[in-house]
C-alpha positions in Angstrom: 64.2 -48.2 43.5 61.1 -49.6 41.9 59.1 -47.8 44.6 60.7 -44.5 43.6 60.0 -45.1 39.8 56.4 -45.8 40.7 56.1 -42.5 42.6 57.7 -40.6 39.7 55.2 -42.1 37.3 52.3 -41.1 39.5 53.6 -37.5 39.8 54.2 -37.4 36.0 50.6 -38.5 35.3 49.3 -36.0 37.8 51.4 -33.2 36.1 50.3 -34.1 32.6 46.6 -34.2 33.5 46.9 -30.9 35.4 48.4 -29.2 32.4 45.6 -30.7 30.1 42.8 -29.7 32.4 44.3 -26.3 32.9 44.5 -25.7 29.2 40.9 -26.5 28.8 40.0 -24.0 31.6 42.2 -21.3 30.0 40.8 -22.0 26.5 37.4 -20.7 27.2 35.1 -19.2 24.5 34.3 -16.4 27.0 37.9 -15.2 27.0 39.1 -16.1 23.5 38.3 -14.6 20.1 38.0 -17.9 18.4 34.5 -19.4 17.8 33.3 -22.8 16.8 31.2 -21.3 14.1 33.0 -18.2 12.9 29.9 -16.8 11.2 29.5 -13.0 11.2 26.4 -11.5 12.8 24.4 -8.4 12.0 21.8 -6.8 14.3 19.5 -3.8 13.7 18.8 -1.9 16.9 16.5 0.8 15.4 13.9 1.2 14.1 11.7 -1.8 14.9 10.8 -4.3 12.2 7.5 -3.3 10.7 7.7 0.4 11.5 5.8 3.1 9.6 7.3 6.5 8.8 5.6 9.7 7.7 8.8 11.0 6.0 10.8 9.7 3.1 14.2 9.6 4.8 14.8 6.6 7.1 17.9 5.9 9.2 18.9 2.4 10.5 21.3 1.7 13.3 22.8 -1.6 14.4 26.0 -3.7 15.0 28.1 -6.2 13.1 30.4 -8.7 14.8 32.3 -11.9 14.3 34.0 -14.3 16.7 37.1 -14.5 14.5 37.2 -11.4 12.3 37.4 -7.9 13.8 34.7 -5.5 12.8 37.0 -3.3 10.7 37.6 -6.4 8.5 33.9 -7.1 8.0 31.9 -5.7 5.1 28.3 -4.6 5.2 25.8 -4.2 2.3 22.2 -3.1 2.1 19.9 -4.7 -0.4 16.3 -4.1 -1.2 13.8 -6.6 -2.7 12.6 -5.2 -6.0 10.3 -7.3 -8.3 11.2 -10.4 -6.2 15.0 -10.0 -6.5 17.5 -8.4 -4.1 19.1 -5.2 -5.4 22.2 -3.6 -3.9 21.2 0.0 -2.7 24.2 0.6 -0.4 25.5 3.4 -2.6 22.1 5.1 -2.8 22.3 6.0 0.9 24.9 6.9 3.4 26.6 4.0 5.3 29.0 4.4 8.2 30.7 1.7 10.3 32.8 2.4 13.4 35.8 0.3 14.3 33.8 -1.2 17.1 31.2 -2.5 14.7 28.4 0.1 15.2 26.8 1.0 11.9 24.3 3.6 10.5 22.6 3.6 7.2 20.3 6.4 5.9 18.5 6.8 2.6 15.4 8.2 0.9 12.6 5.8 0.2 9.5 6.0 -2.0 6.0 5.8 -0.7 5.0 2.2 0.1 6.3 -0.9 1.9 10.0 -1.8 1.6 11.9 -5.0 2.5 15.7 -4.5 3.2 18.3 -7.2 3.7 21.4 -6.3 5.7 24.3 -8.6 4.6 27.5 -8.8 6.6 30.5 -10.7 5.1 33.8 -11.8 6.8 37.3 -12.2 5.2 36.7 -15.8 4.3 33.6 -15.0 2.4 31.1 -16.3 4.9 28.1 -14.1 5.3 24.8 -13.8 7.1 21.6 -11.8 6.3 19.0 -10.0 8.3 15.7 -9.0 6.7 13.8 -5.8 7.9 10.5 -4.5 6.6 9.1 -1.0 7.0 6.5 1.3 5.4 6.9 4.9 4.2 3.7 6.9 4.2 4.5 10.6 3.7 1.1 11.3 2.0 -0.6 13.4 4.6 -3.9 14.0 2.7 -5.4 13.2 -0.7 -8.5 14.5 -2.4 -10.3 14.6 -5.7 -11.3 18.2 -6.3 -13.4 20.2 -8.6 -12.2 23.6 -7.2 -9.1 24.0 -5.2 -10.6 27.0 -3.5 -13.9 25.3 -2.5 -13.4 22.6 0.1 -17.0 21.4 -0.3 -15.9 20.1 -3.7 -13.2 17.9 -2.2 -13.9 14.1 -2.3 -12.1 11.5 -0.3 -10.2 9.3 -2.7 -10.1 5.6 -2.0 -12.9 3.7 -3.8 -14.8 6.9 -4.6 -17.4 6.5 -7.3 -19.3 8.9 -9.6 -16.1 10.9 -10.1 -16.4 13.7 -12.6 -14.5 13.3 -15.8 -12.6 16.5 -15.4 -11.6 16.2 -11.7 -8.2 17.0 -10.3 -6.1 15.3 -7.6 -4.9 17.3 -4.6 -2.0 15.8 -2.7 -0.5 16.9 0.6 3.0 15.6 1.5 4.9 15.7 4.7 8.2 17.3 3.8 11.3 16.2 5.7 13.6 18.3 3.5 14.2 15.6 0.9 11.1 16.3 -1.3 12.3 18.3 -4.4 10.2 20.6 -6.6 10.2 17.8 -9.2 8.6 15.4 -6.7 6.3 13.6 -6.4 5.8 11.6 -9.6 2.1 10.7 -9.8 1.1 7.9 -12.2 -2.5 7.1 -13.1 -3.5 4.0 -14.9 -7.0 2.8 -15.9 -8.2 -0.7 -15.2 -7.3 -1.7 -18.8 -3.7 -0.5 -18.4 -4.1 2.9 -20.1 -1.7 5.6 -18.9 -3.1 9.0 -18.0 -0.9 12.1 -18.6 -1.1 14.6 -15.8 0.2 18.2 -15.2 1.8 18.8 -11.8 1.7 22.1 -9.9 3.1 22.9 -6.5 0.5 25.4 -5.1 1.5 25.7 -1.4 4.4 25.3 0.9 3.4 25.3 4.6 6.4 26.0 6.8 4.4 25.5 10.0 3.7 21.8 9.6 6.4 21.2 6.9 3.9 20.1 4.2 3.7 20.6 0.5 0.5 20.8 -1.5 0.3 19.7 -5.1 -2.4 19.5 -7.7 -2.4 17.0 -10.6 -4.6 17.8 -13.6 -5.3 15.1 -16.3 -4.2 16.4 -19.7 -7.6 15.3 -21.1 -10.9 14.2 -19.7 -11.1 10.8 -18.0 -13.0 8.0 -19.6 -16.5 7.4 -18.3 -17.5 4.4 -16.0 -13.8 3.5 -15.7 -11.8 2.6 -12.6 -8.4 4.4 -12.2 -5.5 3.4 -10.0 -3.1 6.1 -8.7 0.5 5.4 -7.9 3.2 7.6 -6.3 6.9 7.5 -7.2 6.7 4.0 -8.8 9.1 3.5 -11.7 7.3 0.3 -13.0 3.5 0.0 -12.6 1.4 -3.1 -13.2 -2.2 -2.7 -12.2 -2.5 -6.4 -11.3 0.5 -6.6 -9.0 1.6 -3.1 -7.9 -0.3 -1.7 -4.9 -1.7 1.7 -5.6 -2.1 4.5 -3.1 -5.8 4.8 -4.0 -8.4 4.1 -6.8 -11.5 5.8 -8.0 -14.3 5.2 -10.6 -15.7 7.8 -12.9 -19.3 8.5 -13.6 -21.2 7.1 -16.5 -22.2 9.1 -19.6 -24.6 6.5 -21.0 -26.9 5.7 -18.0 -30.4 5.1 -19.4 -31.8 7.3 -16.7 -29.2 10.1 -17.1 -31.4 12.6 -18.8 -34.4 12.2 -16.5 -35.8 15.5 -15.2 -38.0 16.1 -12.2 -41.4 17.5 -12.8 -41.1 21.3 -13.4 -37.3 20.9 -13.4 -35.4 22.2 -16.4 -32.0 21.0 -15.1 -30.1 19.0 -17.7 -28.7 16.1 -15.8 -26.7 14.9 -18.7 -24.4 17.8 -18.0 -21.5 16.5 -15.8 -21.8 19.7 -13.7 -25.2 18.4 -12.4 -24.8 14.7 -12.7 -24.4 14.0 -9.0 -27.7 15.7 -8.1 -30.0 13.9 -8.2 -28.4 10.4 -8.2 -30.0 8.6 -11.1 -30.9 4.9 -10.9 -30.2 4.7 -7.1 -32.3 6.8 -4.7 -35.0 9.5 -5.1 -37.6 6.9 -6.0 -40.5 9.1 -4.8 -39.8 11.2 -7.9 -38.3 8.7 -10.3 -40.8 5.9 -10.2 -40.2 5.0 -13.8 -36.9 3.5 -12.7 -38.6 1.0 -10.5 -39.4 -1.4 -13.3 -35.8 -2.1 -13.9 -35.8 -4.2 -10.8 -39.5 -4.6 -9.8 -42.7 -5.7 -11.5 -46.0 -4.7 -9.9 -48.1 -7.6 -11.3 -45.5 -10.3 -12.0 -43.0 -9.9 -9.1 -41.4 -13.1 -7.9 -41.4 -12.3 -4.2 -42.7 -9.9 -1.5 -40.4 -7.2 -2.9 -41.9 -7.7 -6.3 -38.5 -8.3 -7.8 -38.5 -9.5 -11.3 -38.6 -6.5 -13.5 -36.9 -5.7 -16.8 -33.6 -7.3 -15.6 -34.9 -10.3 -13.8 -35.3 -11.3 -10.2 -31.7 -12.2 -8.9 -29.2 -9.6 -7.6 -26.6 -10.9 -10.1 -28.9 -10.0 -13.0 -30.3 -6.8 -11.4 -26.9 -5.2 -10.6 -24.7 -6.7 -13.3 -27.1 -5.7 -16.1 -25.6 -2.2 -15.6 -22.4 -2.9 -13.7 -20.9 -5.2 -16.3 -19.3 -2.1 -17.8 -21.9 -1.6 -20.6 -23.9 1.1 -18.8 -22.3 1.8 -15.4 -18.8 1.2 -14.1 -17.7 -2.4 -14.1 -17.4 -4.0 -10.6 -16.0 -7.2 -9.2 -18.5 -10.0 -8.8 -18.4 -12.7 -6.2 -14.8 -13.5 -6.5 -11.7 -13.7 -4.3 -10.5 -10.3 -5.4 -13.6 -8.4 -4.4 -12.9 -5.9 -1.7 -15.2 -6.2 1.3 -15.4 -3.8 4.3 -16.3 -6.9 6.4 -14.7 -10.1 5.0 -16.4 -12.2 7.7 -19.8 -11.4 5.9 -18.5 -12.2 2.4 -18.6 -15.7 1.1 -19.7 -17.7 -2.0 -23.4 -17.3 -1.2 -23.1 -13.5 -0.8 -24.8 -11.2 -3.2 -24.5 -7.5 -3.9 -27.3 -6.8 -1.5 -25.3 -8.4 1.3 -23.3 -5.2 1.7 -25.0 -2.6 -0.6 -28.3 -0.9 -0.4 -29.5 -0.2 -3.9 -32.1 2.4 -2.8 -29.6 4.8 -1.3 -28.5 7.9 -3.1 -24.9 8.7 -3.8 -23.2 10.8 -1.1 -19.6 11.9 -0.6 -19.6 10.0 2.7 -21.0 6.8 1.3 -20.3 6.6 -2.5 -20.6 2.9 -2.7 -24.1 2.7 -1.1 -22.9 0.5 1.7 -25.4 -0.6 4.4 -25.0 0.9 7.8 -24.7 -2.6 9.4 
């Protein structure tokens, strides 16, 4: 009898352990909808993070899922970082989510770089975020122009100097069907924060390449020797923090050499129409030798280049005597915010002559008198 009870106990133990082990095998995460975390997940399948678009309408596709909550009980929001804070832009676009959890979001975005956050939330309030960055660049071409019908008068825009005070802006946009006749909104600010009022005109619609051509004319003449920053479709502009699409600097009207005339030349170079030819202080020294003494002294020069003229013998003195804003346009000195074409050559010991050749004349191709190497 005792032997029978012992056998029953053994069989009972085997049965209990079999049921327990079997329950573990059956309760597998691969075959059950219950997760240890229960945190929802959002994925973007297209476009890639960091993509660049030449149109204003951008469409995102992806999936949302959760180990506990079914996709139809998950909520999805789209937020954009604006001035350092997330702003809900879901309603500004078109969002659709299928019962299986596939989603699509499409919206129109302004020119520039955007950072979106896709936020998925489950029924219990748990959420997770996915950040995606992309850039919209639907500006096809930009020019500063004197005459819209004369392409030789077109100037490239970024960092252009010696810009006439009555120049216009020509803007060519890729049109994906979302650009309206009231677009784009161009804003111009001077380096001191002054707004420039402009008149917009749509002058051409090219159906072959889906482009729109606009001109923007300042309501009044620009200020001389002033740097201007141009923004497109920006609601709030701060010249110190908001990235512009380009900048340019106007010509001077008080250059001490402005009214110089070549021998037997009656051209009035104080007239802005003729100001670019010849370039005044820089270049054309075979004919404008009186300008040499600004930087050089024949009898008292400090070095082999006879530097040490009216404005001293250091590049800081020579260049900044005019480019401190009193005579010519104000420029950045040796500081961290100075733009350099080759940052590897720019350091604390660099001078203006490290990158610029003062004896060159102004040209459309090289307005900043940069050295060739």
